[in-house]
N, C-alpha and C positions, 0 to 999 in steps of 0.2 A: 708520665703523659698528663699536658693540661685540657680540660674537658672545652671544646669547641661550645661555641656560641652560634649554633646554626644560624640565627635570623642576620647573623653579621657577615656571614660567608658571602665572597662574590663567586657565585657559579660558577662563572666562564671561567674561572682558576682550573676548574676541571676537565676542561676543554685543553688548555693549555697542558694539562699534565699527563692526554689523550696522547697530545700531538708530543710532547718530548718522550713519551715511552713507545712511540711508532719510529721516529728519528733518532734519537741517543743525541740530540743537536738541537742548542737553544736558539741557534741562527733559523736553522730548517724548520723548526717547530714553530719559530716566530711567523716565517716566510708562509708555514700552511696555517696560521690564524689572520695573517694579513696583519703584525705586529713588526717594528724594528728590531733589531737586535739588542737595544739599549731597554727600550719596552718588554722585551720577553724577559731578560736578566732578573727588571725590577718585578716580575709577573711571577718569575721562581723563585723572589725571595720572599714575596707574599705567600704564595703555596710553600714553603718548606716551615715557615712561621704558624703555617696554618695546621699540617699536617705533623708537626714536629717531628720531622727528617731531611737527613739531607737530599734525599730521593734522587739525584744521580751524584755521582761522583766517578773521578779522571780514573782510568783503570789503562791497562797497557794498549787496549785496543780501541781507546775515546773512552766518551762517558760510559758510562753500566749503571744501572738501575740499584739501588742499594734493594735488600731483602722487602722491606716492606713494600717500598715502590711495586716490584715485581709481586707482590701479593696483592696490589690494590690495582693493576694495571687491567687485570680479565673484569672485575665487577665495574670499576667505572666505566671501561669500553660498553659494558653491558646496559649500566645506565643511560649513559649520553645515547646509546640506541633506541633504548627503551622512549627515551623523551623525545625524540624526535619523531617518533611512530607514534607518540602520543598527542603531538601537536600537528602534526601532516594532516591534511584533508583527508576526510574519511573514505574509505572505498567498499567495493562491494564487487566480490565475485560469487556472480548464482553459483556457478560449480561445486565451489566452497561452502557454502552457505549449507547452514542446519536451523532447525526450529518451528515454529508456525507463524503462519500468519492469520490472521482470525478476520472474516468479512460479515457484518452485520447484513442481511438483506434476507427479503418474503419471497417466497418458491418461484414466484415471476421471474428475476430477476436471476436467483441461482440458478433455474432450468435452461436460460439463455446464455451464460458466464462459464459455467461451473467445468462443463467439458474442455472447451477451449482453455482454460486458465490451467487446469489440473494437465492437459496435454505440454503445455508449457514449461512448467513445473518439470514434468519426467523429462523433457527436452535439455531443460539448458539447468535446473535447481534438483537434483532426484534427490537431497538430502531435507528440502524446506518441506512441510508438511501445510494443507489447508483445512481450516477450521471454519465452520457455518454456524454463526453465533444464534440461539434462537431469538426470537424476532421480540423489540423489546418497543411496541410504538413505532415512531417514526426511527428508532436506532438511533435520535443523535443524540441522547442521553448515555451508550455505550461510547460512541465515541468520544465525550468530552470526560467521563469517567475511566479512558483508556481501557476499555474492555473488547474494543474492536480496535482494530488496525483502519479500516476503513467501513463505511456503510453506500451503498447502492440504494438508488430510489428518488422518489418524486418527494422535494424539500422545498417547502415556503420559507420562512423567514429563519436563518443560523445564527446562531451566535459570532460574535467577530471572530473569536478563536477558532475557528474553522474555517476551513477552504473548499473548495467545489471543481469541478470539470463536468461537462457536461457530457454524457457517452453517446448519445446518439437520437435523434428524433422519432416517433412513431406515431400511430394513431389506433383509434381503436375500430373494432371488425366484429362482425358475428358470427358465429358457429353452430352448425346443427348437425344433429346425424347423418350420415348418409342414405339417401334414402328416404330423407324428412319432407312428409307430403308439401309441404310448401317451398319445396325445390323445384316442382313440376312447372312451376309458371316462372322462372328465370328468378331475376332479382327482387331482393324482400324488399317488399314497400314500407311505408311507415305506418300505416294504418293496418297490417300483417303483424309488422312489431311489435307493436304494442296489446295484438291480440295473443300473443303467445303467453306460454307460463314462460316466465324467467327463474332462471339461475343470478344468483349475483356474490359476488367475490368480497367479502369485508377484509380489509387488511387493519386498520384502526380503528373500528367500530366509531368513529366520530364525526357525525356531518352527512350532509347529502353526498350521494357518488355525482359525478359530471352527467352521467346519462340522465336523471331523476330530472336535476335544476335544468337539463335542455328540453326535458318534456314538459317539465311543470311550465316554462316560460311558452308553451305552445298551448299551454292550456291543459295538455297531456298527460297520463300517468301509465303505467304496468304493473303488473302482477307480478312479484319476484314470491316464487314459494317456497323458494329453500336460498338461506344464504349461508358459506360456507367461507371457512377463512385460507383456502389454499385451492388456487388456480387449477393444480393437477386433478383435484378430487373433484372440481366444478366440470372441469372438462371431462372426466370418466361418465359423471351422470349426465351430463349431455349427450352424450355418445350412446347412451343407454337409453334413452328417453325422447321423447319428443318436447322438450324444454329448450330454449334456445340461452347462449351464455354469452356478453359479450366482454372482450378483453382486447388487449395489446396483440396488433397486428404481426409482430415478428413469433409473439409468442404463439399464436394460431398457427402459425404458418410450419412451427418448430411441432405444436402437438397434431397438425394432421396427417402431418408423416407417420405417425406413430397409432395415430387411434381414428376410428372411423368417423371422422367429422369432415366437413365441408365447410370452407370459409365463403363469407358473404360481406358485402360491405353495408356498413352500420348507415341506413335511412335517415340521418341524422347529426346535423353540423354542430363538432365537438372539436375544441381546442387541440392544438397537438401536443401528445405525451412528449417531457424532454426528462428521461432520467438521467440522473448524477453519479459521481460517488465524490462522499466526503472525508475528510481525515482532518486531524488536531495539527493545530501550528508546532507542537512539539514533537509530529512526525514529518515533517514538511521537509526538514534539509536531510534526512537520513536517506541513503543511498541505495540503501536494502528496500524503504518503503518505496523509494523512487521509480526500483527497477518495477515492483510490482506493480504500482500505477500504471505504468508503462505496456506492462502485459495485456492490461485491463483495457487500453487503450487498442491496443493490434488487437485482441480476442473482438471487439466490437465492432471495428474498422472491417474484421473478416464478415461480418454478416451481409454488407453491403456484396463484396467482392465472389461472396459463394449463393448470392439471389434470397 
């Protein structure tokens, strides 16, 4: 047998071989592939040369496969099927999906979306697991380096390789413990707000907070007596003290359902918050990733539907 020069092979001839093996007719194989009978005959000649075998010979019942052709029929059919699967558009069936989705998010957004997202995974993709990556600043680096599939947060300038989509808008509010002396007189005034002892959540540790910048613009300041990196820790401290905590409104409502906290309007004009999710271009066209992104969109849409 002569050695085959793979780069010189016309791989379309394998499609003809598959058709011939199925049809046992040059004419019918040609029709299956859109070839005339003369063109199919010429292609069969090239195929015989390539494989160094007659492949089909005349028998009592018409054309029959040679032993070599019989041996090749199954592997060639599988090869062509694998090639079709490889080149066809990627699909995703959540019911059959497995593996892990990694999301980078600080506890504020994790507390809001994790329960709803896990519930959807349990219903639609039970073998898919969820991992919340340890915080790394604004988490952009985790996305760039492929250490996380998605990041949730409020981002400023992003690299051109990253996509983003806004999740919702929110505003800052205050929470105080149930029975706090300030609650007896109704709404919290700016004067009383600045006179309280404050808890602050420091996420990145870089720059002044929006609250301090807004106060400074009016020539005011506040006394921050404790800075912590987690909203849940700060909320529990507020529930056990007379300190005031300023935090996003959606989170305040969620925490007030579980802790002895009362929500108050922030007596200070601050621009709305707009958390987004970000992901890398390499993940953009992945149907599994797109499915997870859509689940997040639907989870946050349910915030408004459920009040």
